[in-house]
C-alpha positions in Angstrom: 108.5 103.7 92.6 112.2 104.3 92.1 112.3 106.8 89.2 110.3 109.3 87.2 110.3 106.7 84.4 108.4 104.2 86.7 105.7 106.8 87.2 105.6 107.6 83.5 105.3 103.9 82.7 102.5 103.5 85.2 100.7 106.5 83.9 100.8 105.2 80.3 100.1 101.5 81.2 96.9 102.5 83.1 95.8 105.0 80.4 95.4 107.8 83.0 94.7 111.4 82.1 96.2 112.7 85.4 98.4 111.2 88.1 99.5 113.0 91.3 102.1 111.7 93.7 103.3 113.1 97.0 106.1 111.6 99.1 107.3 114.0 101.8 108.4 117.2 100.1 108.4 115.6 96.7 105.3 116.3 94.6 104.7 115.2 91.0 101.7 115.7 88.8 101.5 114.1 85.3 98.7 115.3 83.0 98.0 114.1 79.5 97.5 117.0 77.1 97.6 116.5 73.4 98.6 112.9 73.8 101.8 113.7 75.8 102.5 113.4 79.5 104.1 116.5 81.1 105.3 116.5 84.7 104.1 119.5 86.6 104.7 120.3 90.3 101.6 121.6 91.9 100.5 122.0 95.5 97.5 119.9 96.6 94.2 121.6 97.1 92.5 119.6 99.8 89.6 121.9 100.9 87.5 124.7 99.7 84.9 126.7 101.7 81.6 127.2 99.8 78.2 128.3 100.8 77.2 124.7 101.4 80.2 124.0 103.6 83.8 122.9 103.4 84.6 120.6 100.5 87.2 118.0 101.3 89.0 117.0 98.0 91.1 113.9 97.2 94.8 114.8 97.6 95.7 112.1 95.0 94.3 109.7 92.5 93.5 106.2 93.9 90.8 103.9 95.4 88.5 105.4 98.0 87.8 103.5 101.2 85.4 104.9 103.8 86.2 102.4 106.5 89.3 103.4 108.5 90.8 100.6 110.5 88.0 99.0 112.6 85.9 102.2 112.5 82.8 102.1 110.3 82.5 104.4 107.3 81.1 107.9 108.0 77.5 108.7 107.1 75.7 111.9 106.3 74.9 113.5 109.7 78.0 112.1 111.5 80.1 114.7 113.4 83.8 114.9 112.8 86.7 116.8 114.5 89.5 118.7 112.7 92.4 116.3 112.1 90.3 113.1 112.4 90.9 110.6 109.6 87.7 110.5 107.6 88.7 108.0 104.8 91.7 106.5 103.1 92.8 106.5 99.5 94.9 103.6 98.2 97.5 104.5 95.7 100.4 102.2 94.7 99.5 99.7 97.4 99.8 102.4 100.1 96.9 103.7 102.2 96.9 107.5 102.5 94.7 109.1 105.2 92.5 112.0 104.4 91.9 114.2 107.5 89.0 116.5 108.3 90.1 120.1 107.8 87.4 121.4 110.2 85.1 120.4 113.0 81.5 119.8 111.8 78.8 117.6 110.4 79.1 115.5 107.3 76.6 117.0 104.9 77.5 115.1 101.7 79.6 112.0 100.7 80.3 111.8 97.0 82.4 108.6 96.8 81.6 105.0 97.7 84.0 102.2 98.8 86.1 100.9 95.9 85.5 104.0 93.7 88.4 105.3 91.7 88.7 108.9 92.7 90.5 111.6 90.7 93.0 114.1 92.2 91.0 117.1 93.5 87.7 115.3 93.3 85.2 116.4 96.1 84.9 113.5 98.6 83.0 115.1 101.5 81.2 118.4 102.3 81.5 119.3 106.0 79.5 122.1 107.6 
């Protein structure tokens, strides 16, 4: 995308209620409120520790893919290491890696291949 107008046009054309984009230090969030799109800069919230484990949330809106390269998708019970790529999210024809924030066991997976995931949606619970 070359301009804020391009993001706004995409937002309207797809009928989205929220769109978050990150490119380096640039962060843009569009949210529809009272039928208007208002850009808001917000930091991504990627994880949250709860009593059931660490929630790994989608850092942007896009299509979820559990398979990373040649590696098979993770299953409940699989062990992951901090910094390991646990899935990808496709947005604007780019694959964005989601990394494990902690070492641990996958306790829950809330998205399936091809699902459209929203910004800040819980994807995994790791304990």
